[in-house]
Structure formats: C-alpha cells, structure tokens
C-alpha positions as a LaTeX table, in Angstrom:
\begin{tabular}{lrrr}
\hline
Residue & $x$ (\AA) & $y$ (\AA) & $z$ (\AA) \\
\hline
Unk1 & $-22.49$ & 19.90 & $-53.26$ \\
Unk2 & $-24.35$ & 16.90 & $-52.84$ \\
Unk3 & $-21.13$ & 15.30 & $-51.46$ \\
Unk4 & $-21.28$ & 18.28 & $-49.30$ \\
Unk5 & $-24.89$ & 17.48 & $-48.19$ \\
Unk6 & $-24.76$ & 14.07 & $-47.39$ \\
Unk7 & $-21.54$ & 14.91 & $-45.42$ \\
Unk8 & $-19.03$ & 13.09 & $-46.82$ \\
Unk9 & $-16.11$ & 14.89 & $-46.47$ \\
Unk10 & $-13.51$ & 12.74 & $-47.15$ \\
Unk11 & $-14.84$ & 12.14 & $-50.37$ \\
Unk12 & $-14.64$ & 15.89 & $-51.15$ \\
Unk13 & $-11.13$ & 16.15 & $-49.89$ \\
Unk14 & $-10.31$ & 13.78 & $-52.61$ \\
Unk15 & $-11.65$ & 15.68 & $-55.52$ \\
Unk16 & $-10.36$ & 19.04 & $-54.96$ \\
Unk17 & $-7.12$ & 18.56 & $-57.03$ \\
Unk18 & $-10.00$ & 18.17 & $-59.85$ \\
Unk19 & $-11.65$ & 21.32 & $-59.56$ \\
Unk20 & $-10.15$ & 25.09 & $-60.58$ \\
Unk21 & $-8.31$ & 27.12 & $-58.05$ \\
Unk22 & $-11.33$ & 29.58 & $-56.85$ \\
Unk23 & $-13.72$ & 26.57 & $-56.54$ \\
Unk24 & $-10.74$ & 24.23 & $-54.82$ \\
Unk25 & $-10.42$ & 27.40 & $-52.52$ \\
Unk26 & $-14.29$ & 27.34 & $-51.81$ \\
Unk27 & $-14.38$ & 23.90 & $-51.13$ \\
Unk28 & $-11.49$ & 24.02 & $-48.66$ \\
Unk29 & $-13.00$ & 26.63 & $-46.95$ \\
Unk30 & $-15.79$ & 24.84 & $-46.22$ \\
Unk31 & $-13.76$ & 21.52 & $-45.09$ \\
Unk32 & $-11.92$ & 23.67 & $-42.51$ \\
Unk33 & $-15.09$ & 25.15 & $-40.90$ \\
Unk34 & $-16.47$ & 21.38 & $-40.69$ \\
Unk35 & $-13.35$ & 20.21 & $-39.68$ \\
Unk36 & $-12.85$ & 23.38 & $-36.99$ \\
Unk37 & $-9.89$ & 24.73 & $-38.18$ \\
Unk38 & $-11.43$ & 27.88 & $-37.93$ \\
Unk39 & $-8.88$ & 30.23 & $-38.65$ \\
Unk40 & $-8.07$ & 28.64 & $-41.69$ \\
Unk41 & $-12.00$ & 28.31 & $-42.87$ \\
Unk42 & $-11.83$ & 32.39 & $-42.32$ \\
Unk43 & $-8.94$ & 33.11 & $-44.47$ \\
Unk44 & $-9.95$ & 30.95 & $-47.48$ \\
Unk45 & $-13.37$ & 31.82 & $-47.38$ \\
Unk46 & $-13.73$ & 35.42 & $-45.98$ \\
Unk47 & $-11.63$ & 37.00 & $-49.82$ \\
Unk48 & $-14.41$ & 34.66 & $-51.72$ \\
Unk49 & $-17.51$ & 36.37 & $-50.16$ \\
Unk50 & $-17.68$ & 39.53 & $-52.38$ \\
Unk51 & $-17.33$ & 37.48 & $-55.68$ \\
Unk52 & $-19.35$ & 34.63 & $-54.23$ \\
Unk53 & $-22.59$ & 37.17 & $-53.62$ \\
Unk54 & $-21.87$ & 38.95 & $-56.62$ \\
Unk55 & $-22.66$ & 35.62 & $-58.59$ \\
Unk56 & $-25.65$ & 35.39 & $-57.66$ \\
Unk57 & $-25.06$ & 31.54 & $-56.60$ \\
Unk58 & $-27.58$ & 31.58 & $-53.84$ \\
Unk59 & $-26.92$ & 28.06 & $-52.48$ \\
Unk60 & $-22.94$ & 28.99 & $-52.93$ \\
Unk61 & $-23.65$ & 32.31 & $-50.83$ \\
Unk62 & $-25.67$ & 30.47 & $-47.80$ \\
Unk63 & $-22.98$ & 28.02 & $-47.44$ \\
Unk64 & $-19.85$ & 30.50 & $-47.52$ \\
Unk65 & $-22.07$ & 32.71 & $-45.53$ \\
Unk66 & $-23.24$ & 30.12 & $-42.60$ \\
Unk67 & $-19.98$ & 28.82 & $-42.72$ \\
Unk68 & $-18.26$ & 32.00 & $-42.06$ \\
Unk69 & $-20.58$ & 32.87 & $-39.27$ \\
Unk70 & $-20.00$ & 29.72 & $-37.47$ \\
Unk71 & $-16.24$ & 30.52 & $-37.94$ \\
Unk72 & $-16.65$ & 33.90 & $-36.10$ \\
Unk73 & $-18.79$ & 32.58 & $-33.24$ \\
Unk74 & $-16.34$ & 29.46 & $-32.36$ \\
Unk75 & $-13.62$ & 31.66 & $-32.51$ \\
Unk76 & $-15.37$ & 34.12 & $-30.25$ \\
Unk77 & $-15.40$ & 36.72 & $-32.01$ \\
Unk78 & $-19.39$ & 37.51 & $-31.02$ \\
Unk79 & $-18.93$ & 41.37 & $-33.40$ \\
Unk80 & $-18.32$ & 39.40 & $-36.41$ \\
Unk81 & $-20.47$ & 36.79 & $-35.47$ \\
Unk82 & $-23.48$ & 38.97 & $-35.11$ \\
Unk83 & $-22.26$ & 41.00 & $-38.43$ \\
Unk84 & $-22.43$ & 37.74 & $-40.19$ \\
Unk85 & $-25.78$ & 36.22 & $-38.88$ \\
Unk86 & $-27.36$ & 39.67 & $-39.10$ \\
Unk87 & $-26.30$ & 39.20 & $-42.66$ \\
Unk88 & $-27.36$ & 35.79 & $-43.82$ \\
Unk89 & $-31.06$ & 37.09 & $-42.55$ \\
Unk90 & $-31.18$ & 40.63 & $-44.50$ \\
Unk91 & $-29.55$ & 38.64 & $-47.98$ \\
Unk92 & $-30.88$ & 35.59 & $-47.54$ \\
Unk93 & $-34.20$ & 35.21 & $-45.47$ \\
Unk94 & $-36.39$ & 34.13 & $-48.15$ \\
Unk95 & $-34.48$ & 31.16 & $-49.27$ \\
Unk96 & $-33.85$ & 29.88 & $-45.73$ \\
Unk97 & $-35.44$ & 26.58 & $-45.05$ \\
Unk98 & $-37.54$ & 26.07 & $-42.00$ \\
Unk99 & $-34.11$ & 23.97 & $-40.13$ \\
Unk100 & $-32.10$ & 26.87 & $-41.15$ \\
Unk101 & $-34.59$ & 29.55 & $-39.74$ \\
Unk102 & $-34.32$ & 27.39 & $-36.52$ \\
Unk103 & $-30.37$ & 26.82 & $-37.25$ \\
Unk104 & $-29.93$ & 30.88 & $-37.10$ \\
Unk105 & $-32.08$ & 31.94 & $-34.45$ \\
Unk106 & $-29.94$ & 31.19 & $-31.47$ \\
Unk107 & $-27.33$ & 33.54 & $-32.92$ \\
Unk108 & $-29.16$ & 35.75 & $-34.89$ \\
Unk109 & $-31.08$ & 36.79 & $-31.79$ \\
Unk110 & $-28.77$ & 36.33 & $-28.83$ \\
Unk111 & $-25.65$ & 37.95 & $-30.23$ \\
Unk112 & $-26.72$ & 41.48 & $-30.16$ \\
Unk113 & $-26.96$ & 41.24 & $-26.45$ \\
Unk114 & $-23.37$ & 40.26 & $-26.26$ \\
Unk115 & $-21.66$ & 41.46 & $-29.30$ \\
Unk116 & $-19.51$ & 43.98 & $-27.46$ \\
Unk117 & $-18.74$ & 41.29 & $-24.41$ \\
Unk118 & $-15.21$ & 41.06 & $-24.05$ \\
Unk119 & $-13.23$ & 38.21 & $-25.40$ \\
Unk120 & $-13.00$ & 34.87 & $-23.34$ \\
Unk121 & $-9.57$ & 33.88 & $-21.96$ \\
Unk122 & $-8.22$ & 31.29 & $-20.09$ \\
Unk123 & $-5.12$ & 30.46 & $-18.14$ \\
Unk124 & $-3.26$ & 27.15 & $-18.95$ \\
Unk125 & $-3.89$ & 24.24 & $-16.99$ \\
Unk126 & $-2.46$ & 20.90 & $-16.84$ \\
Unk127 & $-4.56$ & 17.95 & $-17.42$ \\
Unk128 & $-7.19$ & 16.69 & $-14.75$ \\
Unk129 & $-9.77$ & 14.46 & $-13.75$ \\
Unk130 & $-12.72$ & 15.03 & $-12.19$ \\
Unk131 & $-15.97$ & 13.46 & $-11.23$ \\
Unk132 & $-19.25$ & 14.04 & $-12.66$ \\
Unk133 & $-22.89$ & 13.27 & $-12.04$ \\
Unk134 & $-25.44$ & 12.20 & $-13.98$ \\
Unk135 & $-28.81$ & 13.96 & $-13.55$ \\
Unk136 & $-32.02$ & 13.24 & $-13.72$ \\
Unk137 & $-32.22$ & 13.41 & $-17.00$ \\
Unk138 & $-29.77$ & 10.87 & $-17.39$ \\
Unk139 & $-27.31$ & 13.87 & $-18.67$ \\
Unk140 & $-23.67$ & 14.57 & $-17.16$ \\
Unk141 & $-23.30$ & 17.60 & $-14.75$ \\
Unk142 & $-20.11$ & 19.01 & $-13.77$ \\
Unk143 & $-18.91$ & 20.80 & $-10.91$ \\
Unk144 & $-17.99$ & 24.44 & $-11.97$ \\
Unk145 & $-17.49$ & 27.08 & $-9.41$ \\
Unk146 & $-18.36$ & 31.26 & $-10.29$ \\
Unk147 & $-16.77$ & 33.30 & $-7.86$ \\
Unk148 & $-15.75$ & 30.47 & $-5.60$ \\
Unk149 & $-19.64$ & 29.08 & $-5.51$ \\
Unk150 & $-20.15$ & 25.76 & $-6.29$ \\
Unk151 & $-22.11$ & 24.38 & $-8.80$ \\
Unk152 & $-23.29$ & 21.86 & $-10.96$ \\
Unk153 & $-23.76$ & 22.79 & $-14.56$ \\
Unk154 & $-25.40$ & 20.13 & $-17.65$ \\
Unk155 & $-22.83$ & 19.36 & $-20.57$ \\
Unk156 & $-24.46$ & 19.80 & $-23.89$ \\
Unk157 & $-21.82$ & 20.49 & $-26.30$ \\
Unk158 & $-24.48$ & 20.73 & $-29.21$ \\
Unk159 & $-25.26$ & 24.09 & $-27.69$ \\
Unk160 & $-23.37$ & 27.40 & $-29.19$ \\
Unk161 & $-23.43$ & 28.88 & $-26.07$ \\
Unk162 & $-22.87$ & 28.58 & $-22.23$ \\
Unk163 & $-26.25$ & 29.56 & $-20.55$ \\
Unk164 & $-26.90$ & 30.38 & $-16.86$ \\
Unk165 & $-30.44$ & 30.57 & $-14.46$ \\
Unk166 & $-31.20$ & 33.62 & $-13.14$ \\
Unk167 & $-31.26$ & 32.76 & $-9.82$ \\
Unk168 & $-27.59$ & 31.31 & $-9.79$ \\
Unk169 & $-26.60$ & 34.62 & $-12.01$ \\
Unk170 & $-28.24$ & 37.08 & $-9.35$ \\
Unk171 & $-26.98$ & 34.40 & $-6.47$ \\
Unk172 & $-22.75$ & 35.56 & $-7.50$ \\
Unk173 & $-23.90$ & 39.20 & $-8.14$ \\
Unk174 & $-23.61$ & 38.83 & $-12.21$ \\
Unk175 & $-24.59$ & 42.22 & $-14.26$ \\
Unk176 & $-27.50$ & 40.97 & $-16.38$ \\
Unk177 & $-28.44$ & 42.77 & $-19.44$ \\
Unk178 & $-31.83$ & 44.54 & $-19.63$ \\
Unk179 & $-32.03$ & 43.91 & $-23.13$ \\
Unk180 & $-33.67$ & 40.56 & $-24.07$ \\
Unk181 & $-34.19$ & 38.05 & $-27.01$ \\
Unk182 & $-36.89$ & 35.70 & $-27.42$ \\
Unk183 & $-36.17$ & 32.07 & $-28.75$ \\
Unk184 & $-38.20$ & 28.86 & $-28.93$ \\
Unk185 & $-35.31$ & 26.58 & $-30.34$ \\
Unk186 & $-33.86$ & 25.92 & $-27.12$ \\
Unk187 & $-36.37$ & 24.11 & $-25.61$ \\
Unk188 & $-39.27$ & 23.91 & $-28.23$ \\
Unk189 & $-40.87$ & 26.66 & $-26.21$ \\
Unk190 & $-40.67$ & 30.60 & $-26.40$ \\
Unk191 & $-38.36$ & 31.86 & $-23.88$ \\
Unk192 & $-36.79$ & 35.02 & $-23.14$ \\
Unk193 & $-33.00$ & 35.68 & $-21.99$ \\
Unk194 & $-30.92$ & 38.20 & $-21.30$ \\
Unk195 & $-26.59$ & 38.33 & $-21.05$ \\
Unk196 & $-24.09$ & 38.35 & $-18.87$ \\
Unk197 & $-20.41$ & 37.92 & $-18.06$ \\
Unk198 & $-18.56$ & 35.63 & $-15.51$ \\
Unk199 & $-15.97$ & 37.40 & $-14.52$ \\
Unk200 & $-13.99$ & 34.31 & $-12.98$ \\
Unk201 & $-15.68$ & 30.64 & $-13.95$ \\
Unk202 & $-13.38$ & 27.66 & $-13.01$ \\
Unk203 & $-14.68$ & 24.38 & $-14.58$ \\
Unk204 & $-13.96$ & 21.09 & $-11.83$ \\
Unk205 & $-11.81$ & 23.65 & $-9.50$ \\
Unk206 & $-8.82$ & 23.19 & $-12.08$ \\
Unk207 & $-9.19$ & 25.18 & $-15.46$ \\
Unk208 & $-10.13$ & 29.20 & $-15.01$ \\
Unk209 & $-11.74$ & 31.02 & $-17.54$ \\
Unk210 & $-12.26$ & 34.86 & $-17.72$ \\
Unk211 & $-14.70$ & 37.02 & $-18.99$ \\
Unk212 & $-17.28$ & 34.02 & $-20.21$ \\
Unk213 & $-20.19$ & 35.33 & $-21.68$ \\
Unk214 & $-23.38$ & 33.50 & $-20.46$ \\
Unk215 & $-27.18$ & 33.57 & $-21.52$ \\
Unk216 & $-29.61$ & 33.88 & $-18.41$ \\
Unk217 & $-32.86$ & 32.02 & $-18.85$ \\
Unk218 & $-35.93$ & 31.84 & $-16.22$ \\
Unk219 & $-34.90$ & 29.39 & $-13.84$ \\
Unk220 & $-38.64$ & 28.19 & $-14.83$ \\
Unk221 & $-37.69$ & 27.38 & $-18.23$ \\
Unk222 & $-35.12$ & 24.98 & $-17.75$ \\
Unk223 & $-37.19$ & 23.15 & $-14.90$ \\
Unk224 & $-38.47$ & 19.59 & $-15.44$ \\
Unk225 & $-41.38$ & 18.91 & $-13.08$ \\
Unk226 & $-41.38$ & 15.29 & $-13.85$ \\
Unk227 & $-38.71$ & 15.06 & $-11.93$ \\
Unk228 & $-37.98$ & 17.88 & $-9.69$ \\
Unk229 & $-34.78$ & 18.80 & $-11.56$ \\
Unk230 & $-33.70$ & 22.18 & $-12.08$ \\
Unk231 & $-30.89$ & 23.08 & $-14.54$ \\
Unk232 & $-28.34$ & 25.77 & $-12.73$ \\
Unk233 & $-26.42$ & 26.36 & $-16.15$ \\
Unk234 & $-25.28$ & 24.32 & $-19.16$ \\
Unk235 & $-21.95$ & 24.16 & $-20.51$ \\
Unk236 & $-21.96$ & 24.44 & $-24.40$ \\
Unk237 & $-19.46$ & 24.74 & $-27.39$ \\
Unk238 & $-17.68$ & 27.52 & $-25.82$ \\
Unk239 & $-16.60$ & 25.66 & $-22.52$ \\
Unk240 & $-16.00$ & 22.43 & $-24.12$ \\
Unk241 & $-13.66$ & 24.27 & $-26.98$ \\
Unk242 & $-11.78$ & 25.35 & $-23.89$ \\
Unk243 & $-11.48$ & 21.93 & $-22.51$ \\
Unk244 & $-10.01$ & 20.37 & $-25.63$ \\
Unk245 & $-10.29$ & 16.56 & $-24.92$ \\
Unk246 & $-12.41$ & 14.96 & $-22.72$ \\
Unk247 & $-12.38$ & 11.08 & $-21.60$ \\
Unk248 & $-15.79$ & 9.99 & $-20.35$ \\
Unk249 & $-15.62$ & 7.00 & $-18.05$ \\
Unk250 & $-17.07$ & 5.71 & $-14.68$ \\
Unk251 & $-18.54$ & 8.60 & $-13.52$ \\
Unk252 & $-15.56$ & 11.04 & $-14.73$ \\
Unk253 & $-14.41$ & 13.21 & $-16.85$ \\
Unk254 & $-10.41$ & 13.26 & $-18.18$ \\
Unk255 & $-10.01$ & 16.78 & $-19.60$ \\
Unk256 & $-6.72$ & 17.60 & $-21.61$ \\
Unk257 & $-7.28$ & 21.42 & $-21.78$ \\
Unk258 & $-6.41$ & 23.50 & $-25.25$ \\
Unk259 & $-3.92$ & 25.20 & $-23.24$ \\
Unk260 & $-1.46$ & 23.36 & $-21.02$ \\
Unk261 & 1.35 & 23.93 & $-19.02$ \\
Unk262 & 3.70 & 21.30 & $-20.51$ \\
Unk263 & 5.29 & 22.61 & $-23.42$ \\
Unk264 & 5.23 & 19.12 & $-24.74$ \\
Unk265 & 1.83 & 19.14 & $-25.63$ \\
Unk266 & 2.56 & 21.94 & $-27.86$ \\
Unk267 & 3.63 & 19.43 & $-30.54$ \\
Unk268 & 0.49 & 17.65 & $-30.29$ \\
Unk269 & 2.18 & 14.39 & $-28.41$ \\
Unk270 & $-1.29$ & 13.78 & $-26.12$ \\
Unk271 & $-3.68$ & 14.54 & $-29.17$ \\
Unk272 & $-6.03$ & 11.63 & $-30.02$ \\
Unk273 & $-5.14$ & 10.03 & $-33.45$ \\
Unk274 & $-7.31$ & 7.07 & $-33.51$ \\
Unk275 & $-10.66$ & 6.45 & $-33.83$ \\
Unk276 & $-13.21$ & 8.49 & $-36.05$ \\
Unk277 & $-13.34$ & 11.60 & $-37.43$ \\
Unk278 & $-16.09$ & 13.79 & $-36.50$ \\
Unk279 & $-17.13$ & 16.89 & $-38.08$ \\
Unk280 & $-19.17$ & 19.90 & $-36.54$ \\
Unk281 & $-22.29$ & 20.92 & $-38.95$ \\
Unk282 & $-23.94$ & 23.52 & $-37.52$ \\
Unk283 & $-25.16$ & 22.90 & $-33.77$ \\
Unk284 & $-24.39$ & 19.12 & $-34.79$ \\
Unk285 & $-21.35$ & 16.60 & $-34.25$ \\
Unk286 & $-21.37$ & 14.60 & $-37.20$ \\
Unk287 & $-19.27$ & 11.21 & $-36.95$ \\
Unk288 & $-18.18$ & 9.16 & $-39.67$ \\
Unk289 & $-17.99$ & 5.63 & $-38.68$ \\
Unk290 & $-16.40$ & 3.11 & $-40.49$ \\
Unk291 & $-12.62$ & 1.46 & $-40.79$ \\
Unk292 & $-10.05$ & 3.36 & $-42.93$ \\
Unk293 & $-11.23$ & 3.53 & $-46.45$ \\
Unk294 & $-10.73$ & $-0.11$ & $-48.08$ \\
Unk295 & $-11.70$ & $-2.14$ & $-51.10$ \\
Unk296 & $-15.14$ & $-3.02$ & $-50.88$ \\
Unk297 & $-16.76$ & $-6.41$ & $-50.91$ \\
Unk298 & $-18.64$ & $-7.52$ & $-54.45$ \\
Unk299 & $-21.30$ & $-7.63$ & $-52.00$ \\
Unk300 & $-22.70$ & $-6.28$ & $-48.92$ \\
Unk301 & $-24.04$ & $-8.32$ & $-46.07$ \\
Unk302 & $-27.32$ & $-6.75$ & $-44.49$ \\
Unk303 & $-25.22$ & $-8.22$ & $-40.95$ \\
Unk304 & $-21.93$ & $-5.96$ & $-41.56$ \\
Unk305 & $-21.09$ & $-3.15$ & $-39.03$ \\
Unk306 & $-23.27$ & 0.20 & $-39.20$ \\
Unk307 & $-19.88$ & 1.97 & $-40.06$ \\
Unk308 & $-18.83$ & $-0.52$ & $-42.71$ \\
Unk309 & $-18.21$ & 0.08 & $-46.75$ \\
Unk310 & $-20.90$ & $-0.99$ & $-49.21$ \\
Unk311 & $-20.15$ & $-1.44$ & $-52.87$ \\
Unk312 & $-19.66$ & 2.05 & $-54.54$ \\
Unk313 & $-20.91$ & 3.57 & $-51.57$ \\
Unk314 & $-18.74$ & 5.82 & $-49.05$ \\
Unk315 & $-16.14$ & 5.12 & $-46.97$ \\
Unk316 & $-18.02$ & 6.36 & $-44.21$ \\
Unk317 & $-21.54$ & 6.48 & $-42.48$ \\
Unk318 & $-22.37$ & 9.62 & $-41.18$ \\
Unk319 & $-24.11$ & 9.62 & $-37.37$ \\
Unk320 & $-24.64$ & 12.57 & $-35.59$ \\
Unk321 & $-24.17$ & 12.60 & $-31.58$ \\
Unk322 & $-25.92$ & 14.04 & $-29.13$ \\
Unk323 & $-25.03$ & 14.11 & $-25.63$ \\
Unk324 & $-28.10$ & 16.31 & $-24.36$ \\
Unk325 & $-30.46$ & 13.47 & $-25.83$ \\
Unk326 & $-31.99$ & 10.64 & $-23.92$ \\
Unk327 & $-33.19$ & 8.79 & $-27.49$ \\
Unk328 & $-30.96$ & 7.05 & $-29.48$ \\
Unk329 & $-32.51$ & 5.54 & $-32.94$ \\
Unk330 & $-31.30$ & 4.90 & $-36.73$ \\
Unk331 & $-33.12$ & 6.27 & $-39.66$ \\
Unk332 & $-34.74$ & 4.89 & $-42.36$ \\
Unk333 & $-31.43$ & 5.12 & $-44.58$ \\
Unk334 & $-30.05$ & 3.07 & $-42.34$ \\
Unk335 & $-33.06$ & 0.44 & $-42.08$ \\
Unk336 & $-32.64$ & 0.80 & $-45.87$ \\
Unk337 & $-29.30$ & $-1.16$ & $-45.80$ \\
Unk338 & $-30.26$ & $-3.53$ & $-43.22$ \\
Unk339 & $-33.92$ & $-4.32$ & $-43.63$ \\
Unk340 & $-33.73$ & $-7.91$ & $-44.42$ \\
Unk341 & $-32.59$ & $-8.74$ & $-40.75$ \\
Unk342 & $-36.26$ & $-7.54$ & $-39.71$ \\
Unk343 & $-38.26$ & $-9.38$ & $-41.73$ \\
Unk344 & $-39.63$ & $-12.40$ & $-38.88$ \\
Unk345 & $-40.17$ & $-8.74$ & $-36.44$ \\
Unk346 & $-43.18$ & $-6.98$ & $-35.77$ \\
Unk347 & $-42.92$ & $-3.05$ & $-35.59$ \\
Unk348 & $-43.91$ & $-0.56$ & $-33.05$ \\
Unk349 & $-44.50$ & 3.26 & $-32.26$ \\
Unk350 & $-41.44$ & 4.98 & $-31.95$ \\
Unk351 & $-42.26$ & 8.52 & $-30.26$ \\
Unk352 & $-40.47$ & 11.34 & $-30.46$ \\
Unk353 & $-40.33$ & 14.02 & $-27.31$ \\
Unk354 & $-42.46$ & 17.17 & $-27.37$ \\
Unk355 & $-44.46$ & 17.25 & $-30.89$ \\
Unk356 & $-41.88$ & 18.24 & $-33.63$ \\
Unk357 & $-42.60$ & 14.65 & $-35.20$ \\
Unk358 & $-45.68$ & 11.94 & $-35.08$ \\
Unk359 & $-44.79$ & 8.65 & $-33.51$ \\
Unk360 & $-43.22$ & 6.31 & $-36.62$ \\
Unk361 & $-43.29$ & 2.85 & $-36.80$ \\
Unk362 & $-39.87$ & 1.25 & $-35.70$ \\
Unk363 & $-37.78$ & $-1.87$ & $-35.34$ \\
Unk364 & $-35.96$ & $-2.46$ & $-32.42$ \\
Unk365 & $-32.33$ & $-4.09$ & $-33.33$ \\
Unk366 & $-30.98$ & $-6.13$ & $-30.43$ \\
Unk367 & $-27.44$ & $-5.55$ & $-31.43$ \\
Unk368 & $-26.04$ & $-3.08$ & $-33.39$ \\
Unk369 & $-21.87$ & $-3.06$ & $-34.55$ \\
Unk370 & $-20.60$ & 0.21 & $-35.07$ \\
Unk371 & $-17.20$ & 0.49 & $-36.52$ \\
Unk372 & $-15.23$ & 3.28 & $-34.93$ \\
Unk373 & $-11.75$ & 3.37 & $-36.18$ \\
Unk374 & $-10.29$ & 0.32 & $-35.77$ \\
Unk375 & $-12.46$ & $-0.64$ & $-33.21$ \\
Unk376 & $-16.13$ & $-2.15$ & $-33.27$ \\
Unk377 & $-18.49$ & $-2.05$ & $-30.53$ \\
Unk378 & $-22.04$ & $-3.06$ & $-29.75$ \\
Unk379 & $-24.92$ & $-1.58$ & $-28.96$ \\
Unk380 & $-27.92$ & $-2.75$ & $-28.08$ \\
Unk381 & $-31.70$ & $-2.55$ & $-28.00$ \\
Unk382 & $-31.97$ & 0.61 & $-30.29$ \\
Unk383 & $-35.05$ & 2.15 & $-32.35$ \\
Unk384 & $-34.96$ & 1.66 & $-35.98$ \\
Unk385 & $-37.31$ & 3.62 & $-37.91$ \\
Unk386 & $-38.83$ & 2.82 & $-40.90$ \\
Unk387 & $-39.73$ & 6.27 & $-42.77$ \\
Unk388 & $-37.91$ & 9.08 & $-43.27$ \\
Unk389 & $-38.77$ & 12.42 & $-41.64$ \\
Unk390 & $-39.22$ & 14.49 & $-44.60$ \\
Unk391 & $-36.44$ & 16.68 & $-43.37$ \\
Unk392 & $-33.19$ & 16.87 & $-44.53$ \\
Unk393 & $-31.69$ & 17.84 & $-41.05$ \\
Unk394 & $-33.02$ & 14.11 & $-39.66$ \\
Unk395 & $-32.71$ & 11.90 & $-43.03$ \\
Unk396 & $-29.24$ & 12.99 & $-44.22$ \\
Unk397 & $-27.60$ & 10.90 & $-41.37$ \\
Unk398 & $-28.15$ & 7.11 & $-40.54$ \\
Unk399 & $-29.04$ & 7.64 & $-36.89$ \\
Unk400 & $-28.56$ & 9.82 & $-33.80$ \\
Unk401 & $-26.46$ & 8.43 & $-31.14$ \\
Unk402 & $-27.80$ & 9.77 & $-27.52$ \\
Unk403 & $-26.31$ & 9.81 & $-24.16$ \\
Unk404 & $-28.06$ & 6.49 & $-23.50$ \\
Unk405 & $-25.94$ & 5.12 & $-26.34$ \\
Unk406 & $-22.48$ & 6.54 & $-24.98$ \\
Unk407 & $-23.82$ & 5.39 & $-21.54$ \\
Unk408 & $-23.24$ & 1.68 & $-23.21$ \\
Unk409 & $-19.87$ & 2.01 & $-23.55$ \\
Unk410 & $-16.94$ & 1.47 & $-21.20$ \\
Unk411 & $-15.45$ & 4.98 & $-22.03$ \\
Unk412 & $-15.47$ & 7.44 & $-24.97$ \\
Unk413 & $-13.29$ & 10.06 & $-25.92$ \\
Unk414 & $-14.02$ & 14.05 & $-28.00$ \\
Unk415 & $-11.00$ & 15.34 & $-29.00$ \\
Unk416 & $-12.13$ & 18.72 & $-30.25$ \\
Unk417 & $-7.97$ & 19.31 & $-31.10$ \\
Unk418 & $-7.64$ & 16.71 & $-33.51$ \\
Unk419 & $-11.36$ & 16.41 & $-34.07$ \\
Unk420 & $-11.61$ & 12.62 & $-33.52$ \\
Unk421 & $-13.68$ & 10.56 & $-31.77$ \\
Unk422 & $-12.87$ & 7.11 & $-29.98$ \\
Unk423 & $-14.72$ & 4.52 & $-27.70$ \\
Unk424 & $-13.99$ & 1.36 & $-25.51$ \\
Unk425 & $-15.70$ & $-1.70$ & $-24.68$ \\
Unk426 & $-19.24$ & $-2.33$ & $-23.41$ \\
\hline
\end{tabular}
C-alpha cells in the first residue's frame, strides 16, 4: 500500500510473487488500472469487490472502488461508472480526504446527466498530421469539426470528459439536457454544466467519432478576460484515448489512432516501446523518469539527473505531467535530494494560480536534467519549492511538468496504446 501511494509501480510488480493469490490478484488489478489496461483491471477487481467490502478494510475497499470506477469511466461505460461513483459516495464519504472528494466530484455529479448516452464509436483512420495553434493561455488548440463546422478546441488530457461551450452547442443544433450539475473543481469556482451528445465529431478533419458525450458549460465560465480568449471546447481523456498516440512538434501533432486501417498495426508494430512508462492515477498523468533499473552507485550526486537512482531508493522518480498547466515546478521532495546545489542562492516567492495554496519560498534551477528512458533532456529555469504542500496529491511526486516545460522540448510523444512517454532534444 505504501509503494502504491508512492507510485512505485515497478516495485509493486516485482513483489507480486511474494503475496497470497487473492492479494496478488488485488494488486495486479490496481496495476492494470494504473497502466490503462482497463478490461484486465475490471476482470481482476470486480470479483473481489464483495469480499473486500465485507472485510471491513476501508483503505483496500477505497482503492478497489476508485480503480473500478475509473476503469468503467475510461472504457466509456457511463452507466456502470455512474453506479460505481455513487457507491463510493454512499459507502465511503466519511472516510474520503478533501483531495479524494475533489477527485470524484466531476464524475459523481456529471455522470447522472449522461448515464444513458449511447457509447462513442470511432471510424478506422490512417495516421495523420495536423497543424495546431497555441492559444493565448499558451496551451494547445486542435482543429475539430462538429456537423462539418470548423472549431478549435483546447487539448487537456487530465480532464476526464469532453467539454463544449453553450454557444457552440446551440450554433450546431445540439440537444442539451435540462438537468444540470454544479461543480467547482473544473475552474476553481462553482459552475453549472449540462450534457449533450454530438452525433458526428471529427478531429483534424480525419478522425471521425460518433455519439460523443460532451458536457456543456456557459461561455462566461471558460472565458479569460485578461487575454480575451474564449474556450470553445476541451478535448479530454475520451478523445485522447481514441487518438491513440500523439507526437507534438513544430506546432503540429502526428496522430496514430487507436483504431487504424492497416492490419499491420494490429501487431503493435508502430507502438512506442522506448522512453518512460506513464500511468493514469485518477485525473493525473504520472511518468516514471529514470533509466532502466541498474545497480545503484555507492553515493548519490546532487547534480545527478532528476530521474536517476539513489542508493536503496526507487529506480524511477515519479513526476506529474499536466499539458493543461502553464506552471512547472519541482517539489520539496526533489529539493531535499538536491539541496546542495542551491547553497549560494536566495529564494523568491513562488505564486500559484488561484488561491489553493499561499505563495511559497522557492529557488530557480537554471538547468534540470531529466532522464526519460535512455534519453536525457534539459529543462531550464524551473522553480524548486523548498517546503511541502501538506497535500498528498502534490507532495507524493517530484514535480509537475506543465506545457511550459514540454514546450522546451523539440518533440514529445504520449502513446496511450503502449503507455509510453518519450521526448527529444531542446
């Protein structure tokens, strides 16, 4: 359980053979969930639900129910996902931490609006390359077509749903539910959302989806007055899963869809097999930075790459990646292992967007080497926090890599088919 909480998935995997069969099945199911092997996760965890519930082991029940709910949601089985999140709230509400309550808020409140929607389907599609634009927020906007009308939607893989502005939904004649849900975790303030189904939705003019569930927000709730930017829609995880593999470079994205025409791709010939493993933990993308496990050196250098091993420590350093954020930072956990290189520096105050956390003292690292599989890339001028947040959802990783960090790379790839992340150059 401690290794799971620390995202040390390779270490958990290595110890499965030492566990009794039922415990091994439990942890294999959780690992399958984190690795996005959804059917395997359901097959392993669903048969254990009654026994784990009856055991009275609340931490195990919580872990299992969260994983199953995420499995159903990512599989697009909205009816089962709705039931699973409702069961979490009914049974475990009193034991949920504030972070866990925030994690389930959107699916718990929004899924009842869409539980009876038809499943989304995608037409087979050959790999393609599309130009993208950088919006005034510094994030990636992707061209999409709704009922043959061109739009530009923000790419945010950490959002569990696709989202659409009310004005856009009305202009293309979509039917919007009368029922609403009020949520606050999407923008940090209370907003009302409705649901709709987009009969035909095309990404980049090439990849066509049918019966796409999207949640409708009022335009003003996703408007940024300081830039005059109106978000027309958001491509969340459901779209990313269908897109399969995305390589971002030179204001373009190369897409290798999950469902392709070429039968050779059935054999995974084009799946990314290099780079670093990445995992899905709730709404977070967690990437393990560090070379393949090797014997640790006798002493650790404070200038070692951020993903390298230390004596007796994990082979991987776990970082969160948020392509919907413009604020990269390294946490106090990274600082504690690299404090010596800041002995001659002075701190400045690091300010977070919104008011979730007060300003914190931080250093600025001029160059931070990150080891991604067998490749080392450098990030520059990264804020390094010196104190913990006091929140497990932030303190359990070595840092958050936002789009401002990814933009320093020549290219980077997220392959949701092999769950690998790679990057090249500066």
